[in-house]
N, C-alpha and C positions, 0 to 999 in steps of 0.2 A: 504493500500500500504506500510506503514511503516513496518508492520509485514513481508512482502515479503523481504524487504531489510535486515532485521535482519537475516532471514534465509540465504540469499545469502552471508552475511558477514562471516558466519560460514562455508562456503563451503571449504575454505582453512584455515587450522590451522597449527601451528607449535609447536614442543616440543624439549626440550634439550635431547640428548641421549649420552650415554657413548660409544664412538667409537674412535679408535686411530686417525682417519683422519677426519671423518664427525661427528661433535657434534650436528648438528641440522637436523631435518626432517620436511618437510612440507607435511601434509596430505591433499589429495583432491580426489574428485571422478574422475575416468577415464571415457573414452568414453562409457563404458558399465555400468556406475553407481557404479562400485566397488570402494572401498576405496583403494587408493594407496599412495605412498609417493615418495619424491625426497630428497636425502641427500644434505646437505650443510656444508661447513667448518666453515662459520661465521654466527653469528646471524643476521647481517645486510643483508647478501645475502638471508637468509631464509625469513626475514621480507619483503624484496623487492619482492621476488617471490610470497609470500603470498598475499601481497597488490595488485600486478598486477593481480594475479589470481582472487581475489575477485572483482576487478574493472571489469575484463572481464566477470565474472559470473553475476555481476549486470547489465552490459550493455546487455548481452545476454538475461537476464530475462526481461529487459525493452523492448527489441526488440520483444521477444515472446509475451509479454503482449500486445504489440501494434498491433499484427496481427488482421486483420479484421475478421469478422465472416466467410466469404467465404474461406479465407486462412486457418483458423483454421480447418474448416470442411474438406478442401482438404487434409490437413496434416493427420487428423484422418482417413479419408477414405483410404489414401495411406498406412498408418501404418497398418490398418486392412487387406488390400489386401496383404501386404508383410509378415504378421505374420506367415502364414503357411510355408513360405520359410526360416524363421529365418534369415532374412537379413534386415539391417537398410535402412531407406530412404536415408541417406547419402551415403552408399555403392552403392545403386542403382544409385544414381545421378553420382557418380564417374565412375561406369561402363558405364553408358550411355554416358558421356562426352568422355571417353577414346575410346569407340567403335565408336562414331560418328566421332571423329578425325581420327581414323584409316580408316574409310570408305570414308572420304571426298575426297581423291584423285580419287576414283572410281565413284564419283557423285551418290552414292546411300545411302539410309537411312537404318536403322536397319531392319524394316519390309521387305524391298526389299531384303536385304542380307539373311534374314531367308528364305524367299520364294525361292530365287535362290538356297540356300543350300539344301532345301528340294527337289527341282527338281533334282539337281545333285545327291543327295543321292539315290533317287528313281531310276534314270538311272543307277547309279553304282550297285545297288542291282540287276537290270535286266541284267547287263552285264555278259558275259560268257567267258570261256577260249577258246583258239584256237581249241582244240580238239572237244569241244561241238559245236562250230560254224561250223566246218567242217561237223560233223555228221548231224547237223540241215539243212545245205545247201543241202547235198546230199539227205536227206529225202525229202526235199522240191522239189528237181529235180524229184524224183520218183513220188511224189504226183501230180506234174503238168504234168506228162507224157511227159517229154522232149524226144527228139529223142535220139536213142542209141548212135550215133556218138557224139552228144553234151555232153551227160553224161560221156562218156569215156574221152573226151577231158578235161572236167572240173575236173574229178577225177584225171587224170594224172597231170594236172597243180597244183591242190590243194594239191595233195600228195607231190609234190616237194616242194611247199611252206611250207607245214606243217612240213616236215622233216627238212627243213632248219631252222625253227624258234622254234622247240619244245624244 
């Protein structure tokens, strides 16, 4: 366990730099694990940031190390499921929370929202414009062998309606 703490202490390091305004830089891993830095004017500010970062890294490490086997397995399984989508577990959690909050006023959950969207999209794809609806209706009247007077009446009314809204 002591080896772990030594590694974590080196997560945040600082160096003196020649810069007109910022003479100190603290280097640390960003959320993607890439090395990045933050500039500081004074050595004491850089040391404070480094020390706080190392304390947080150590605390995070202890928390991760204290995961039970089930939690560790769930994390790994979730990580494997998300890998093809190139998205982190944290981003998925943020999206889930944001989406759940946005859906809360409608009293539905995410799977229900997805299901309703799919139904709406299917109906939208089947929808047609007014001209096609008119033609389909008139063809339907012909197929159902409606009376001549009814067909003429429908044709007259629908023609006026169609011309008004085309």
